[in-house]
C-alpha positions as CSV (number, residue, x, y, z in Angstrom):
1,M,-15.5,-39.4,22.7
2,K,-17.9,-41.5,20.7
3,K,-16.6,-43.5,17.8
4,T,-18.2,-45.1,14.8
5,L,-17.1,-48.7,14.5
6,L,-16.3,-48.7,10.7
7,L,-14.5,-45.6,9.6
8,V,-12.1,-45.4,6.7
9,V,-11.0,-43.2,3.8
10,A,-12.8,-44.1,0.6
11,A,-9.5,-44.9,-1.2
12,V,-8.7,-47.5,1.4
13,L,-12.0,-49.4,0.6
14,S,-11.7,-49.2,-3.1
15,C,-8.1,-50.5,-3.2
16,M,-8.5,-53.2,-0.7
17,T,-11.7,-54.7,-2.1
18,A,-10.1,-54.8,-5.6
19,M,-7.2,-57.0,-4.4
20,A,-9.0,-59.8,-2.5
21,Q,-7.4,-63.2,-2.0
22,W,-3.8,-64.5,-2.2
23,N,-2.1,-64.6,-5.5
24,S,0.3,-67.3,-6.7
25,N,2.2,-64.8,-8.7
26,N,5.1,-63.6,-6.7
27,A,5.1,-60.3,-8.6
28,E,1.4,-59.6,-7.6
29,N,1.1,-59.9,-3.9
30,L,-1.9,-59.0,-1.8
31,L,-2.2,-55.3,-1.2
32,V,-3.4,-54.9,2.5
33,W,-2.8,-51.2,2.8
34,P,-3.2,-49.0,-0.2
35,N,-1.2,-46.0,-1.5
36,E,-1.9,-44.1,1.7
37,S,0.7,-43.0,4.4
38,F,1.3,-45.2,7.4
39,Y,3.7,-45.4,10.2
40,S,4.3,-48.5,12.3
41,N,2.3,-51.7,11.7
42,D,2.1,-55.3,13.1
43,M,0.2,-58.5,12.5
44,A,-0.7,-61.6,14.5
45,L,-2.0,-65.0,13.6
46,T,-5.3,-66.3,14.9
47,P,-6.1,-69.9,16.0
48,D,-8.1,-70.5,12.9
49,G,-5.4,-69.4,10.5
50,S,-6.6,-65.8,9.8
51,V,-4.3,-62.9,10.5
52,W,-5.0,-59.5,12.2
53,L,-3.3,-56.5,10.7
54,A,-2.9,-53.3,12.8
55,V,-1.7,-50.1,11.2
56,N,-0.8,-46.8,12.8
57,H,-1.5,-44.1,10.2
58,P,-2.4,-40.4,9.9
59,N,-6.0,-39.3,9.8
60,G,-7.1,-35.7,9.9
61,G,-3.9,-34.4,11.4
62,R,-3.9,-37.2,14.1
63,V,-2.3,-40.6,14.3
64,V,-4.9,-43.4,14.6
65,T,-4.8,-47.2,14.7
66,S,-6.9,-49.3,12.3
67,L,-7.5,-53.0,12.1
68,Q,-8.3,-55.5,9.3
69,L,-8.8,-59.2,9.6
70,I,-7.7,-61.4,6.6
71,D,-8.7,-65.0,6.4
72,A,-6.7,-68.1,5.3
73,E,-7.8,-67.5,1.6
74,G,-6.8,-63.9,1.6
75,N,-10.4,-62.4,2.0
76,F,-10.9,-59.2,4.0
77,K,-13.3,-59.8,6.9
78,F,-14.4,-56.1,7.2
79,E,-15.7,-54.1,4.3
80,K,-13.9,-51.2,5.9
81,P,-11.0,-51.4,8.4
82,L,-11.9,-50.7,12.0
83,M,-10.6,-47.4,13.2
84,I,-10.1,-48.1,17.0
85,S,-9.7,-44.6,18.4
86,D,-9.5,-41.0,17.1
87,Y,-8.1,-39.3,20.2
88,P,-5.0,-37.1,19.7
89,S,-2.1,-39.5,19.6
90,R,1.5,-39.9,18.5
91,T,1.3,-43.7,18.8
92,W,3.7,-44.2,15.9
93,T,6.6,-42.8,17.9
94,S,6.3,-45.4,20.7
95,V,8.4,-48.6,21.0
96,S,5.5,-50.9,21.5
97,Q,3.7,-54.2,20.7
98,I,0.9,-52.9,18.5
99,I,-1.4,-56.0,18.6
100,F,-1.8,-59.3,20.5
101,V,-4.1,-62.1,19.5
102,D,-5.6,-64.3,22.2
103,R,-6.7,-68.0,22.2
104,E,-10.1,-67.1,20.9
105,G,-8.8,-65.0,18.0
106,N,-9.7,-61.7,19.5
107,A,-7.3,-58.7,18.9
108,I,-5.9,-57.0,22.0
109,V,-4.9,-53.5,20.9
110,P,-3.1,-51.0,23.1
111,I,-3.7,-47.3,22.2
112,Y,-1.2,-44.7,23.4
113,D,-3.0,-41.4,23.3
114,Q,-3.7,-38.1,25.1
115,R,-7.2,-38.7,26.3
116,M,-6.1,-38.3,29.9
117,S,-4.2,-35.1,29.5
118,D,-4.7,-31.7,27.9
119,K,-0.9,-31.5,27.3
120,E,1.3,-33.7,25.1
121,F,1.3,-36.4,27.7
122,E,0.0,-39.9,26.8
123,S,-1.3,-43.0,28.5
124,Y,-2.4,-46.4,27.6
125,T,-6.0,-47.6,26.8
126,V,-6.5,-51.2,25.8
127,Y,-9.2,-52.6,23.6
128,K,-10.4,-56.1,23.0
129,I,-11.9,-56.6,19.5
130,S,-13.7,-59.8,18.4
131,Q,-13.4,-61.2,14.9
132,E,-16.9,-59.8,14.2
133,G,-15.7,-56.3,15.0
134,E,-17.3,-56.0,18.5
135,Y,-15.7,-53.9,21.2
136,L,-15.7,-56.5,24.0
137,W,-14.3,-54.1,26.6
138,G,-16.5,-51.2,25.5
139,E,-16.1,-48.5,22.9
140,E,-13.8,-46.5,25.2
141,G,-11.6,-49.5,26.2
142,I,-9.9,-49.8,29.5
143,T,-7.4,-47.1,30.6
144,L,-4.5,-48.8,32.3
145,E,-3.4,-45.8,34.4
146,G,-5.0,-42.5,35.3
147,E,-1.7,-40.6,35.5
148,A,-0.4,-39.4,32.1
149,T,2.8,-41.0,30.7
150,Y,5.3,-38.9,28.8
151,D,5.8,-39.6,25.1
152,L,8.3,-41.9,23.5
153,V,8.7,-44.4,26.4
154,A,5.7,-46.8,25.9
155,A,7.4,-50.2,25.2
156,M,4.2,-52.2,25.7
157,S,4.4,-56.0,26.0
158,I,1.4,-58.4,26.3
159,C,0.9,-62.0,27.2
160,Q,-2.1,-64.3,28.1
161,L,-2.2,-66.5,31.1
162,D,-3.7,-70.0,31.5
163,D,-7.0,-68.6,32.9
164,D,-7.3,-66.4,29.8
165,S,-6.5,-63.2,31.6
166,Y,-3.9,-60.8,30.1
167,V,-0.8,-59.2,31.6
168,F,0.4,-55.9,30.3
169,A,3.8,-54.3,31.0
170,W,5.1,-50.9,29.8
171,M,7.5,-48.1,30.6
172,H,6.4,-45.0,32.6
173,N,8.3,-41.7,32.6
174,H,7.8,-39.8,35.9
175,D,7.5,-36.0,35.7
176,G,8.8,-36.0,32.2
177,D,12.3,-37.0,33.5
178,Y,14.1,-39.6,31.5
179,N,16.1,-40.4,34.7
180,K,12.9,-41.6,36.4
181,L,11.8,-44.6,34.3
182,S,9.6,-47.3,35.9
183,I,8.0,-50.4,34.7
184,E,4.2,-50.6,35.2
185,M,2.1,-53.7,35.1
186,Q,-1.5,-54.8,35.1
187,R,-3.5,-58.0,34.8
188,I,-6.9,-57.8,33.3
189,T,-9.4,-60.7,33.2
190,A,-11.1,-61.9,30.0
191,D,-14.2,-59.9,31.0
192,G,-12.2,-56.7,31.5
193,E,-11.6,-56.5,35.3
194,M,-8.3,-55.0,36.4
195,C,-6.8,-57.2,39.1
196,W,-3.5,-55.7,40.3
197,N,-2.7,-52.7,42.4
198,A,-0.3,-50.6,40.3
199,E,1.9,-49.7,43.3
200,D,2.3,-53.4,44.3
201,V,3.8,-54.5,41.0
202,R,5.6,-51.3,39.9
203,L,9.4,-51.5,39.4
204,Y,10.6,-48.0,40.4
205,D,13.5,-46.4,42.1
206,E,14.3,-42.7,41.8
207,K,18.0,-43.5,41.4
208,V,17.7,-46.5,39.0
209,N,15.9,-46.7,35.7
210,Y,13.8,-49.7,34.8
211,S,13.0,-50.1,31.1
212,Y,12.0,-52.3,28.1
213,P,9.8,-55.1,29.6
214,Y,9.0,-58.3,27.8
215,V,6.4,-60.7,29.3
216,V,5.8,-64.4,28.5
217,N,3.4,-66.9,30.0
218,G,5.4,-68.7,32.8
219,G,2.8,-71.5,33.3
220,N,0.5,-72.1,36.2
221,N,-1.1,-68.7,35.8
222,Q,2.3,-67.0,36.3
223,V,4.2,-64.5,34.2
224,I,7.9,-64.0,33.6
225,M,9.1,-60.5,32.7
226,L,12.5,-59.8,31.2
227,Y,13.5,-56.1,31.8
228,A,16.5,-53.8,31.7
229,K,17.9,-52.1,34.9
230,G,20.1,-49.1,35.3
231,S,22.0,-47.0,32.9
232,A,24.0,-50.0,31.6
233,Q,20.7,-51.8,30.9
234,D,21.6,-55.0,32.7
235,L,19.1,-57.7,31.8
236,Y,17.0,-59.3,34.6
237,A,14.1,-61.6,34.8
238,R,11.3,-61.6,37.4
239,K,8.4,-64.0,37.9
240,L,5.0,-62.9,39.2
241,D,2.3,-65.1,40.6
242,F,-1.4,-64.8,39.8
243,D,-1.9,-62.1,42.4
244,G,1.1,-60.0,41.3
245,T,3.5,-61.2,44.1
246,K,7.0,-62.3,43.3
247,V,7.6,-66.0,42.9
248,W,11.5,-66.1,43.0
249,S,13.2,-64.7,46.0
250,E,15.6,-62.8,43.8
251,D,15.4,-61.7,40.2
252,T,17.6,-63.6,37.8
253,R,20.4,-61.7,36.1
254,V,20.5,-62.6,32.5
255,Y,23.2,-60.3,31.2
256,N,25.3,-57.6,32.9
257,G,25.4,-54.9,30.3
258,G,27.8,-53.9,27.6
259,W,25.3,-52.5,25.1
260,G,26.9,-49.2,24.5
261,S,24.6,-46.4,23.3
262,I,22.4,-48.5,21.1
263,P,18.8,-48.9,22.4
264,I,18.4,-52.6,23.4
265,W,14.9,-52.9,21.9
266,T,16.6,-52.7,18.5
267,L,18.9,-55.6,19.4
268,M,16.8,-58.2,21.4
269,D,14.4,-60.9,20.3
270,V,12.4,-62.7,23.1
271,H,10.3,-65.9,22.8
272,P,8.8,-68.6,25.1
273,S,11.1,-71.6,25.5
274,G,8.3,-74.1,25.4
275,D,8.6,-75.1,29.1
276,G,7.5,-72.0,31.0
277,G,10.7,-70.1,30.5
278,F,12.0,-67.9,27.7
279,I,14.9,-67.4,25.4
280,V,16.4,-64.0,24.3
281,S,18.9,-63.4,21.6
282,W,21.0,-60.3,20.8
283,N,24.4,-59.0,19.6
284,D,26.9,-57.1,21.6
285,D,30.5,-56.0,21.7
286,R,31.1,-56.7,25.4
287,Y,34.9,-56.7,25.0
288,F,35.0,-53.4,23.0
289,T,36.8,-54.9,20.1
290,Q,34.5,-53.3,17.5
291,I,33.5,-56.9,16.6
292,E,29.9,-57.7,17.7
293,S,29.0,-61.3,18.4
294,A,25.7,-63.1,18.4
295,Y,24.3,-64.5,21.7
296,M,21.4,-66.3,23.2
297,A,20.3,-66.8,26.8
298,Y,17.8,-69.2,28.3
299,V,15.9,-68.7,31.6
300,K,14.0,-71.7,33.0
301,S,10.6,-71.4,34.6
302,N,12.3,-71.8,38.1
303,G,14.6,-68.8,37.4
304,E,17.8,-70.8,36.7
305,I,20.0,-70.0,33.7
306,G,19.6,-72.9,31.4
307,F,22.9,-72.8,29.7
308,T,26.2,-73.6,31.4
309,V,27.7,-70.1,30.6
310,E,26.8,-66.8,32.1
311,N,25.8,-63.7,30.0
312,G,24.5,-65.7,27.1
313,Q,25.9,-68.5,24.9
314,I,27.8,-67.2,21.9
315,L,26.3,-68.6,18.7
316,G,29.3,-68.4,16.3
317,L,33.1,-68.0,16.6
318,A,34.0,-67.0,13.1
319,G,35.0,-63.5,14.3
320,F,32.9,-61.5,11.9
321,R,30.6,-58.6,13.0
322,S,27.2,-60.1,13.9
323,F,23.8,-58.3,13.8
324,N,20.1,-58.8,13.7
325,V,20.0,-62.0,15.8
326,K,16.5,-63.7,15.9
327,C,15.6,-66.8,17.8
328,M,12.9,-69.5,18.1
329,Y,12.0,-72.6,20.1
330,D,11.0,-75.7,18.0
331,K,8.8,-78.2,19.8
332,V,9.4,-81.1,17.3
333,S,13.2,-81.1,17.8
334,D,13.1,-79.6,21.4
335,S,15.8,-77.2,20.4
336,F,16.5,-73.5,20.0
337,Y,17.4,-71.9,16.7
338,A,18.9,-68.6,15.7
339,I,19.6,-66.7,12.5
340,W,21.9,-63.6,12.2
341,R,23.8,-61.6,9.7
342,E,27.6,-61.5,9.6
343,N,29.4,-58.5,8.1
344,S,33.0,-57.9,7.1
345,A,34.9,-55.2,9.1
346,G,33.9,-52.5,6.6
347,Q,30.4,-54.0,6.3
348,S,30.5,-54.1,2.5
349,W,30.3,-57.9,2.5
350,S,27.7,-59.9,4.4
351,R,26.3,-63.4,4.8
352,V,23.5,-65.1,6.6
353,M,24.2,-67.7,9.4
354,A,22.1,-70.0,11.5
355,Q,22.6,-72.1,14.6
356,R,20.8,-74.9,16.5
357,L,21.3,-75.1,20.3
358,S,20.3,-77.8,22.8
359,K,18.6,-76.8,26.0
360,E,22.0,-77.2,27.7
361,G,23.6,-74.7,25.3
362,E,25.4,-77.1,23.0
363,L,26.1,-75.7,19.6
364,M,24.7,-78.4,17.5
365,W,25.6,-77.0,14.1
366,G,29.3,-76.5,14.9
367,E,31.1,-73.7,16.6
368,N,30.4,-71.3,13.7
369,G,26.9,-72.3,12.8
370,I,25.9,-73.0,9.2
371,E,26.0,-70.6,6.2
372,L,22.6,-70.0,4.6
373,K,23.9,-67.4,2.2
374,P,27.6,-67.0,1.5
375,F,29.6,-63.7,1.7
376,E,28.7,-61.3,-1.1
377,Q,28.8,-57.6,-1.7
378,I,25.1,-57.3,-0.9
379,H,23.1,-56.8,2.3
380,Y,20.7,-59.0,4.2
381,G,18.2,-57.9,6.8
382,Y,14.8,-58.4,8.5
383,L,15.7,-62.0,9.5
384,S,13.4,-64.5,11.2
385,V,13.3,-68.2,11.9
386,Q,10.0,-70.2,12.0
387,N,8.8,-73.7,12.4
388,S,8.4,-75.8,9.3
389,I,7.2,-79.3,8.4
390,A,8.7,-82.6,9.6
391,D,12.4,-82.3,10.3
392,E,12.9,-78.8,8.9
393,V,13.1,-75.2,10.1
394,A,12.5,-72.2,7.9
395,F,14.6,-69.1,7.7
396,F,13.2,-65.9,6.2
397,Y,15.2,-62.8,5.2
398,M,15.4,-59.9,2.8
399,C,18.3,-59.4,0.3
400,N,19.3,-55.9,-0.9
401,Y,21.1,-56.1,-4.2
402,S,21.9,-52.4,-4.4
403,G,23.6,-50.1,-1.9
404,S,20.9,-47.5,-2.3
405,F,18.1,-49.9,-1.1
406,G,16.5,-49.9,-4.5
407,D,16.5,-53.6,-5.4
408,V,15.2,-55.7,-2.5
409,E,13.7,-59.2,-2.5
410,A,12.5,-61.6,0.2
411,F,13.5,-65.2,0.5
412,V,12.7,-68.3,2.5
413,T,15.2,-71.2,3.0
414,T,14.4,-74.5,4.7
415,V,17.0,-76.6,6.4
416,N,17.1,-80.2,7.5
417,V,17.7,-79.9,11.3
418,N,19.6,-83.2,11.4
419,D,22.1,-83.0,8.6
420,T,22.0,-79.2,8.0
421,T,21.4,-79.6,4.3
422,I,19.4,-76.8,2.6
423,R,16.2,-78.5,1.4
424,R,14.4,-75.8,-0.5
425,E,14.6,-72.1,-1.2
426,S,12.1,-69.6,-2.7
427,E,12.3,-65.9,-3.6
428,F,8.7,-65.2,-2.8
429,T,8.7,-61.5,-3.8
430,K,10.6,-61.8,-7.0
431,G,9.2,-60.0,-10.0
432,E,10.1,-57.8,-12.9
433,R,9.5,-54.6,-10.9
434,V,12.5,-53.4,-9.0
435,S,11.4,-51.7,-5.8
436,E,12.5,-50.8,-2.3
437,K,11.1,-53.2,0.3
438,T,11.5,-53.2,4.1
439,G,10.1,-54.5,7.3
440,L,9.6,-58.2,6.5
441,Q,7.5,-59.9,9.2
442,V,6.5,-63.6,9.2
443,T,3.8,-65.4,11.3
444,P,4.5,-68.8,12.8
445,M,3.4,-71.7,10.5
446,Y,-0.3,-72.5,10.7
447,N,-1.2,-76.1,11.1
448,N,1.8,-77.3,9.1
449,E,0.2,-75.6,6.1
450,Y,1.5,-72.0,5.5
451,W,3.2,-68.9,6.8
452,I,1.9,-65.3,6.2
453,A,4.6,-62.8,5.3
454,K,4.2,-59.0,5.4
455,W,6.4,-56.2,4.2
456,S,6.3,-52.6,3.0
457,D,7.0,-51.6,-0.6
458,N,7.4,-48.0,-1.7
459,G,7.1,-48.5,-5.4
460,R,9.1,-49.0,-8.5
461,V,12.6,-47.4,-8.3
462,E,12.0,-45.7,-11.7
463,D,8.8,-44.0,-10.6
464,E,9.1,-40.3,-9.9
465,V,6.6,-40.5,-7.0
466,K,7.1,-43.5,-4.7
467,T,4.4,-44.4,-2.2
468,D,4.6,-46.8,0.7
469,R,2.3,-49.8,0.5
470,L,1.8,-52.8,2.8
471,L,1.8,-56.2,1.0
472,M,1.2,-59.7,2.2
473,Q,1.7,-63.2,0.8
474,R,0.7,-66.7,1.8
475,V,3.8,-68.9,1.6
476,N,2.8,-72.6,1.7
477,A,4.7,-75.4,3.3
478,D,5.9,-76.6,-0.1
479,L,7.0,-73.0,-0.9
480,T,4.3,-72.5,-3.5
481,L,2.4,-69.2,-3.0
482,G,-1.2,-68.3,-2.7
483,N,-4.2,-70.5,-2.3
484,P,-3.2,-74.1,-3.1
485,N,-6.3,-74.8,-5.2
486,D,-5.9,-71.7,-7.4
487,D,-5.2,-72.3,-11.1
488,G,-1.8,-70.7,-10.9
489,A,-0.8,-72.6,-7.8
490,V,-0.1,-76.3,-7.4
491,E,-1.6,-78.3,-4.6
492,S,0.8,-80.1,-2.3
493,V,-0.3,-83.6,-1.3
494,R,1.3,-84.5,2.0
495,A,0.0,-88.0,2.4
496,G,-1.9,-87.3,5.5
497,E,0.7,-87.5,8.1
498,S,1.8,-88.9,5.2
499,N,4.0,-91.4,3.4
500,F,4.7,-89.3,0.3
501,M,5.2,-85.6,-0.4
502,A,6.9,-83.3,-2.8
503,L,9.3,-80.9,-1.1
504,A,8.3,-78.3,-3.6
505,T,5.6,-78.5,-6.2
506,L,6.8,-75.6,-8.2
507,V,9.8,-77.2,-10.0
508,E,12.6,-75.7,-11.9
509,G,15.4,-78.1,-12.9
510,E,15.1,-80.8,-10.2
511,A,12.2,-82.2,-8.1
512,M,12.7,-83.8,-4.7
513,F,10.2,-86.1,-3.0
514,A,10.1,-87.5,0.6
515,T,8.8,-90.8,1.7
516,N,8.2,-92.0,5.3
517,F,7.0,-95.6,5.7
518,A,6.9,-97.4,9.0
519,T,8.5,-100.5,7.4
520,A,10.5,-101.2,4.2
521,T,8.4,-101.7,1.1
522,Q,8.6,-102.2,-2.6
523,A,7.7,-99.0,-4.4
524,T,7.6,-97.4,-7.8
525,L,7.7,-93.6,-8.5
526,A,6.3,-92.7,-11.9
527,I,6.0,-89.3,-13.5
528,Y,3.1,-88.7,-16.0
529,D,2.2,-85.7,-18.1
530,I,-1.2,-84.1,-17.9
531,N,-2.5,-86.5,-20.6
532,G,-1.5,-89.5,-18.6
533,A,1.5,-90.5,-20.7
534,L,4.5,-91.9,-18.8
535,V,7.4,-89.5,-18.8
536,A,9.9,-91.0,-16.3
537,T,10.4,-93.6,-13.6
538,P,12.8,-92.0,-11.1
539,F,12.6,-95.0,-8.6
540,E,11.6,-98.6,-8.7
541,G,12.7,-101.1,-6.1
542,A,13.0,-101.6,-2.3
543,L,12.3,-98.4,-0.3
544,A,13.8,-98.3,3.2
545,A,11.7,-97.5,6.3
546,G,11.8,-94.0,7.7
547,K,12.4,-90.7,5.9
548,Q,13.9,-91.3,2.5
549,Y,14.4,-88.9,-0.5
550,I,14.0,-89.4,-4.2
551,T,15.1,-86.9,-6.8
552,W,13.9,-86.4,-10.4
553,N,15.8,-84.5,-13.0
554,A,12.8,-82.6,-14.5
555,N,14.4,-82.1,-18.0
556,V,10.9,-81.8,-19.6
557,P,8.8,-79.1,-21.2
558,A,7.1,-76.7,-18.9
559,G,3.7,-77.7,-17.7
560,I,1.8,-79.8,-15.2
561,Y,2.9,-83.3,-14.3
562,L,1.7,-86.0,-11.9
563,A,4.1,-87.9,-9.6
564,T,2.6,-91.2,-8.4
565,L,4.1,-93.4,-5.8
566,T,2.7,-96.9,-5.9
567,T,3.3,-99.6,-3.1
568,A,1.5,-102.8,-2.3
569,N,-0.9,-100.9,0.0
570,S,-1.2,-97.4,-1.4
571,V,-1.2,-95.2,-4.4
572,E,-0.4,-91.5,-3.7
573,T,-0.1,-88.7,-6.3
574,V,1.3,-85.2,-6.2
575,K,0.7,-82.6,-8.9
576,L,3.8,-80.6,-10.0
577,L,4.2,-77.4,-12.0
578,V,7.4,-77.5,-14.0
579,K,8.7,-74.1,-15.1
């Protein structure tokens, strides 16, 4: 079936071209999918700071996948989104990784459709799309298996090895029987050559189900796969060599069940551990107390369990119900971090918690973790933890102020990893419009400069007709929004790997600055208005070496101010916008 490279509904084009570039107004975010229906969606950051967006949406009675590339300034790469395939499909129903971005910024897109069957059976075809919109593996892609796969059991996971080849793992339903689930795998070279014999790498037993694979780069052109085995969905890890042979003599058991009837893909979060292994976080009620707890497990590249406990390290001991556990490895502090939601027994009260773990499993923020948001009669969700600048980590989450999901906003909070103080906080979707928002997703920080956040918004609560839309925002390292050089945004000057920076350049009430000199120095911090008149001198004297903090009570009229730090060897200035 021949495809045209650039296909799109006219309304998509008109809406998207009208909303180009990031906006510093947190009530006017970038519209990346217009008032048209969509199903699942995903995004992934490129090495140059752009972001690929993949959307599964209806088109002519079918479900199709379209792509758009958005650069660091919020410009759309393609005049029209790329519709990848128009074969009959129910892609939106699958549990699947929708897009993966490789080291060159190409999008790897798995399409789950019926091209190999005249019935309602589906199989995977994968595409490689360049940032110029070229189909690098051909217009028809590469079909991973000839035999059709039954619907609803896709669960695709993708990673890239050191030689730039790709490993794919997914679930296969044999004969339409849910009691015959296998895990299929394939390695494809950068040029599109399939390398593995499917039967050699398949995990299949007519008496035991294998499900929900997650693959990560295990180093040395090897891949580690986390998967579930049996009806109890015990978690195991397997390492495969370049040719698909097993590396470990036995698969490593990570957790021996206790999930209940909840699908584990809704509970788990899996990420590389920074050393060829992986971490996985989840919640479970393994003792059947009706009190779920938050856990994390760490598997090393040699197959050993990294923590001193089996079945995962508990993250908090407060005894409240724990949900939505997300995790991350931070290279700067060489630690693992987690965020989760804790609910009261009746789930009417909730709070947001976070924890830092050493690679030995030590709870570095106390046995209960730290409280990012205290207990209130509101609900939190769509949590994530991301790298930040210097000695911080950033926690993102959505807050639902109404029980009917009608008043939702998105936040980011940064925490000093050493003393657990909350440094900064921003409500980056706040505006006058009250609307339902869901599905917050955040990319890793790009080059110590910004994150990209994405969410769906189905319109004002008071509107009679509400339509889902996909929105994005660029959240800068200093928690300003939009492009730093826009008139409405304030540029953050971070003193190169610098000696002086403002922790936030959009100020309301109090401003905080950080200095970081190799040796002690005499310094003066002076605040000037836009006309150059001296407003305040928050600091004058000896400034100690290392990271130091200076605060300024910004009890001044709203406007633009300049904060200048002067030493014997340097003069550095940060521009502030005081609300």
